[in-house]
C-alpha positions as CSV (number, residue, x, y, z in Angstrom):
1,E,12.4,17.3,13.3
2,N,11.5,20.8,14.5
3,T,8.0,19.6,15.4
4,S,9.3,16.6,17.2
5,D,11.8,18.7,19.2
6,F,9.1,21.2,20.1
7,S,6.7,18.4,21.1
8,L,9.1,17.1,23.8
9,N,8.9,20.5,25.5
10,I,5.1,20.5,25.9
11,T,4.4,16.9,26.7
12,D,5.6,14.4,29.2
13,C,5.4,11.5,26.6
14,T,8.9,10.2,25.7
15,Q,9.7,9.9,22.0
16,V,9.8,6.3,20.9
17,V,12.9,5.6,18.8
18,V,13.1,2.5,16.6
19,P,16.7,1.4,16.0
20,E,18.0,2.0,12.6
21,E,18.9,-1.8,12.3
22,V,15.2,-2.6,12.6
23,F,14.3,-0.2,9.8
24,F,16.9,-1.7,7.5
25,T,15.9,-5.2,8.3
26,V,12.2,-4.7,7.8
27,A,12.6,-2.6,4.7
28,A,14.9,-5.2,3.1
29,A,12.5,-8.0,3.9
30,G,9.6,-6.0,2.3
31,I,11.7,-5.3,-0.9
32,L,12.7,-8.9,-1.3
33,E,9.3,-10.4,-0.6
34,N,7.5,-8.2,-3.1
35,L,10.3,-8.8,-5.6
36,L,9.6,-12.5,-5.4
37,V,6.0,-11.9,-6.2
38,L,6.9,-9.9,-9.3
39,I,9.3,-12.6,-10.4
40,A,6.8,-15.3,-9.8
41,V,4.1,-13.5,-11.9
42,V,6.6,-12.9,-14.7
43,R,7.8,-16.5,-14.9
44,N,4.4,-18.3,-14.6
45,K,2.4,-17.6,-17.8
46,N,-0.7,-18.9,-16.0
47,L,-0.5,-15.8,-13.8
48,H,-0.5,-13.4,-16.7
49,L,-4.1,-12.3,-15.9
50,P,-5.5,-8.9,-15.0
51,M,-6.0,-9.8,-11.3
52,Y,-2.3,-10.7,-10.8
53,F,-1.2,-7.6,-12.8
54,F,-3.1,-5.5,-10.3
55,I,-1.4,-7.5,-7.5
56,C,1.9,-6.7,-9.0
57,S,1.0,-3.0,-9.0
58,L,0.3,-3.3,-5.2
59,A,3.6,-5.1,-4.8
60,I,5.4,-2.3,-6.6
61,S,3.8,0.2,-4.2
62,D,4.9,-1.7,-1.2
63,M,8.5,-1.9,-2.6
64,L,8.6,1.9,-3.1
65,G,7.5,2.4,0.5
66,S,10.2,0.1,1.8
67,L,12.8,1.8,-0.5
68,Y,11.8,5.1,0.7
69,K,12.4,4.3,4.3
70,T,15.6,2.7,3.4
71,L,16.9,5.8,1.5
72,E,15.6,8.1,4.3
73,N,17.6,6.3,7.0
74,I,20.8,6.4,4.8
75,F,20.2,10.1,4.4
76,I,19.8,10.6,8.2
77,I,23.0,8.5,8.9
78,L,25.0,10.6,6.3
79,C,23.7,13.8,7.9
80,K,24.8,12.6,11.4
81,M,28.3,11.7,10.0
82,G,28.6,15.2,8.5
83,Y,28.6,14.2,4.8
84,L,25.4,16.1,4.1
85,T,23.9,19.2,5.6
86,P,20.2,19.1,6.6
87,R,19.5,22.6,5.2
88,G,21.4,22.5,1.9
89,D,19.9,23.0,-1.5
90,F,21.0,19.5,-2.7
91,E,19.7,17.9,0.5
92,K,16.4,19.7,0.1
93,K,16.0,18.4,-3.4
94,L,16.9,14.9,-2.3
95,D,14.4,15.2,0.5
96,D,11.6,16.3,-1.9
97,A,12.5,13.4,-4.2
98,M,12.2,10.9,-1.2
99,D,8.9,12.5,-0.1
100,S,7.5,12.2,-3.7
101,M,8.5,8.4,-3.6
102,F,6.7,8.0,-0.3
103,I,3.5,9.7,-1.6
104,L,3.7,7.7,-4.8
105,S,3.8,4.6,-2.7
106,L,0.7,5.6,-0.8
107,L,-1.3,6.7,-3.8
108,G,-0.2,3.6,-5.8
109,S,-1.3,1.3,-2.9
110,I,-4.8,3.0,-2.7
111,F,-5.5,2.9,-6.4
112,S,-4.1,-0.6,-6.7
113,L,-6.5,-1.8,-4.0
114,L,-9.3,0.0,-5.8
115,A,-8.5,-1.7,-9.1
116,I,-8.3,-5.1,-7.4
117,A,-11.7,-4.5,-5.7
118,A,-13.3,-3.5,-9.1
119,D,-11.7,-6.6,-10.6
120,R,-13.2,-8.8,-7.9
121,Y,-16.6,-7.1,-8.3
122,I,-16.7,-7.8,-12.0
123,T,-15.5,-11.4,-11.5
124,I,-18.4,-12.1,-9.0
125,F,-21.3,-10.3,-10.7
126,Y,-20.3,-10.5,-14.4
127,A,-18.5,-13.9,-14.5
128,L,-19.7,-14.8,-18.0
129,R,-18.7,-11.5,-19.4
130,Y,-15.5,-10.9,-17.3
131,H,-13.0,-11.9,-20.0
132,N,-14.7,-9.5,-22.4
133,I,-15.0,-6.7,-19.9
134,M,-11.5,-7.0,-18.3
135,T,-9.1,-7.9,-21.0
136,L,-5.4,-7.9,-20.5
137,R,-5.0,-4.8,-22.6
138,R,-7.5,-2.9,-20.6
139,A,-5.9,-3.9,-17.4
140,L,-2.6,-2.5,-18.7
141,V,-4.3,0.7,-19.8
142,I,-5.8,1.1,-16.4
143,L,-2.4,0.5,-14.7
144,A,-0.8,3.1,-17.0
145,I,-3.4,5.7,-16.1
146,I,-3.1,4.9,-12.4
147,W,0.6,5.2,-12.2
148,T,0.7,8.4,-14.5
149,F,-1.8,10.1,-12.2
150,C,0.0,8.9,-9.0
151,A,3.4,10.0,-10.3
152,G,2.1,13.5,-11.3
153,S,0.2,13.9,-7.9
154,S,3.2,12.8,-5.8
155,I,5.5,15.3,-7.5
156,A,2.9,18.2,-7.0
157,I,2.3,17.3,-3.4
158,A,5.9,17.0,-2.6
159,L,6.6,20.3,-4.1
160,F,3.8,22.1,-2.3
161,S,3.6,20.0,0.8
162,Y,3.9,23.0,3.1
163,E,0.6,24.5,1.9
164,A,-2.6,23.6,3.7
165,A,-4.4,23.5,0.3
166,T,-2.1,20.5,-0.5
167,V,-2.2,18.7,2.7
168,I,-6.0,18.7,3.2
169,P,-6.9,17.1,-0.2
170,F,-4.1,14.5,0.3
171,T,-5.4,13.5,3.7
172,I,-9.0,13.6,2.6
173,L,-8.2,11.4,-0.3
174,F,-7.2,8.4,2.1
175,P,-10.6,8.1,4.0
176,L,-12.6,8.9,0.9
177,M,-11.0,6.1,-1.2
178,M,-11.2,3.7,1.8
179,F,-14.9,4.5,2.2
180,F,-15.6,4.0,-1.5
181,I,-13.9,0.6,-1.4
182,L,-15.8,-0.3,1.7
183,C,-19.1,0.5,0.1
184,L,-18.1,-1.7,-2.8
185,Y,-17.3,-4.5,-0.5
186,V,-20.6,-4.3,1.3
187,H,-22.5,-4.3,-2.0
188,M,-20.3,-7.1,-3.2
189,F,-21.0,-9.3,-0.2
190,L,-24.7,-8.5,0.1
191,L,-25.3,-9.4,-3.6
192,A,-23.0,-12.4,-3.5
193,R,-25.0,-13.7,-0.5
194,S,-28.2,-13.3,-2.4
195,H,-26.9,-15.0,-5.5
196,A,-25.4,-17.9,-3.5
197,R,-28.9,-18.7,-2.1
198,K,-30.5,-18.6,-5.6
199,I,-27.8,-20.9,-7.1
200,A,-27.4,-23.3,-4.2
201,S,-28.9,-26.1,-6.2
202,L,-26.3,-25.8,-9.0
203,P,-23.1,-27.6,-7.9
204,T,-20.8,-26.0,-10.6
205,S,-22.1,-22.6,-10.0
206,T,-21.6,-23.0,-6.2
207,V,-18.0,-23.9,-6.6
208,H,-17.4,-21.0,-9.0
209,Q,-19.2,-18.7,-6.5
210,R,-17.0,-20.0,-3.6
211,T,-13.8,-19.3,-5.6
212,N,-14.9,-15.8,-6.3
213,M,-15.9,-15.2,-2.8
214,K,-12.5,-16.5,-1.7
215,G,-10.9,-13.7,-3.8
216,A,-13.2,-11.2,-2.3
217,I,-12.2,-12.3,1.3
218,T,-8.5,-12.1,0.3
219,L,-9.0,-8.5,-0.9
220,T,-10.9,-7.7,2.4
221,I,-7.8,-9.0,4.3
222,F,-5.6,-6.7,2.2
223,L,-7.8,-3.7,3.0
224,G,-7.7,-4.4,6.7
225,V,-3.9,-4.7,6.8
226,F,-3.6,-1.5,4.6
227,L,-5.7,0.4,7.0
228,C,-3.9,-0.8,10.2
229,C,-0.5,0.0,8.7
230,W,-1.2,3.3,7.0
231,A,-3.9,5.1,9.0
232,P,-1.7,5.9,12.0
233,F,0.8,7.8,9.8
234,V,-2.0,9.7,7.9
235,L,-3.3,10.7,11.3
236,H,0.2,11.9,12.2
237,I,0.3,14.1,9.1
238,L,-3.0,15.7,10.1
239,L,-2.0,16.4,13.7
240,A,1.4,17.7,12.7
241,R,-0.2,20.2,10.3
242,F,-3.2,21.4,12.4
243,C,-2.4,21.0,16.1
244,P,1.4,20.7,16.5
245,H,1.4,22.7,19.7
246,N,-1.3,20.6,21.5
247,P,0.1,18.4,24.3
248,Y,-2.2,15.4,23.2
249,C,-1.2,15.8,19.6
250,A,2.5,16.0,20.5
251,C,2.1,12.9,22.7
252,Y,0.8,10.9,19.6
253,M,3.5,12.3,17.4
254,S,6.1,10.9,19.7
255,I,5.5,7.4,18.2
256,F,6.4,8.7,14.7
257,H,9.0,5.9,14.2
258,V,6.5,3.3,15.2
259,N,4.1,4.5,12.6
260,G,6.9,4.4,10.0
261,T,7.7,0.8,10.9
262,L,4.0,-0.2,10.5
263,I,4.2,1.1,6.9
264,M,7.1,-1.1,6.2
265,C,5.4,-4.1,7.8
266,N,2.6,-3.7,5.3
267,A,5.2,-4.5,2.6
268,I,6.1,-7.7,4.4
269,I,2.4,-8.9,5.2
270,D,1.0,-8.4,1.7
271,P,3.3,-11.0,0.0
272,M,2.5,-13.5,2.8
273,I,-1.2,-13.0,2.1
274,F,-0.5,-13.7,-1.6
275,A,1.3,-16.8,-0.9
276,F,-1.2,-18.1,1.6
277,R,-4.4,-17.4,-0.3
278,S,-3.3,-18.2,-3.9
279,P,-2.6,-21.9,-4.7
280,E,-1.1,-20.8,-8.1
281,L,1.4,-18.5,-6.4
282,R,2.3,-21.1,-3.8
283,S,3.0,-23.6,-6.5
284,T,5.2,-21.0,-8.4
285,F,7.1,-20.2,-5.2
286,K,7.8,-23.9,-4.5
287,K,9.2,-24.3,-8.1
288,M,11.3,-21.3,-7.7
289,F,12.9,-22.3,-4.4
290,C,13.2,-26.0,-5.4
291,C,14.6,-25.2,-8.8
292,T,12.2,-27.7,-10.4
293,R,10.3,-27.3,-13.6
């Protein structure tokens, strides 16, 4: 708030304010949609596969992001009504807890996307050995490691968020992980293109290859949506830390609420991609809504 107030004095850019009703509506939609994905995977035994477990991990991350924004808006409303004081000890601890939830959402999304990318890579290039390499037990162990690391990191970053030594690694992690996933994609598509040419004469292999490539394309859409929704906010963190007094930086920071809304939109778009790209999930959703066996 201090940075936002100061920025209004050094720039002519008017701060863009998103109504609280919009925040609550978008956040509620994101929570409900991702909850439906989790219920669908739990109910359908055919979806008890490593790939869908990684998708559930991404859905949980999206839910945490929407829940964070919901709690944050409730916190702001209570402060405006006088029930909470912005500078109190209890309020500071509550704010740190919500910041930790937000960071957990970001880290969980990044590592879930990385796990999905690795799973797609193994599916395409080690198809015959996939079920031996990526067993259900290994997938659960990977998820346990990911969430343990993300939980510990989020608590540490939230507690020391005012230190530059904490902000810099956090902001560097985002482009670094995205670059690694992008390299994995490029390598995946180049090799897949080469393999597709070699096995073009084998009908069954071609069908299998098309199925695997469809999964890779779906993951590419996930990554594109994630970058569009999260990158503006990460840029805001960098500008707020390193050039808060610059008029151009302050002008960009005036759209802070818009960046927060984009994060919540990511939680809405991801389940739509699941439903649109996965026939098995579409079938499960139809059965859930139509109450048929």
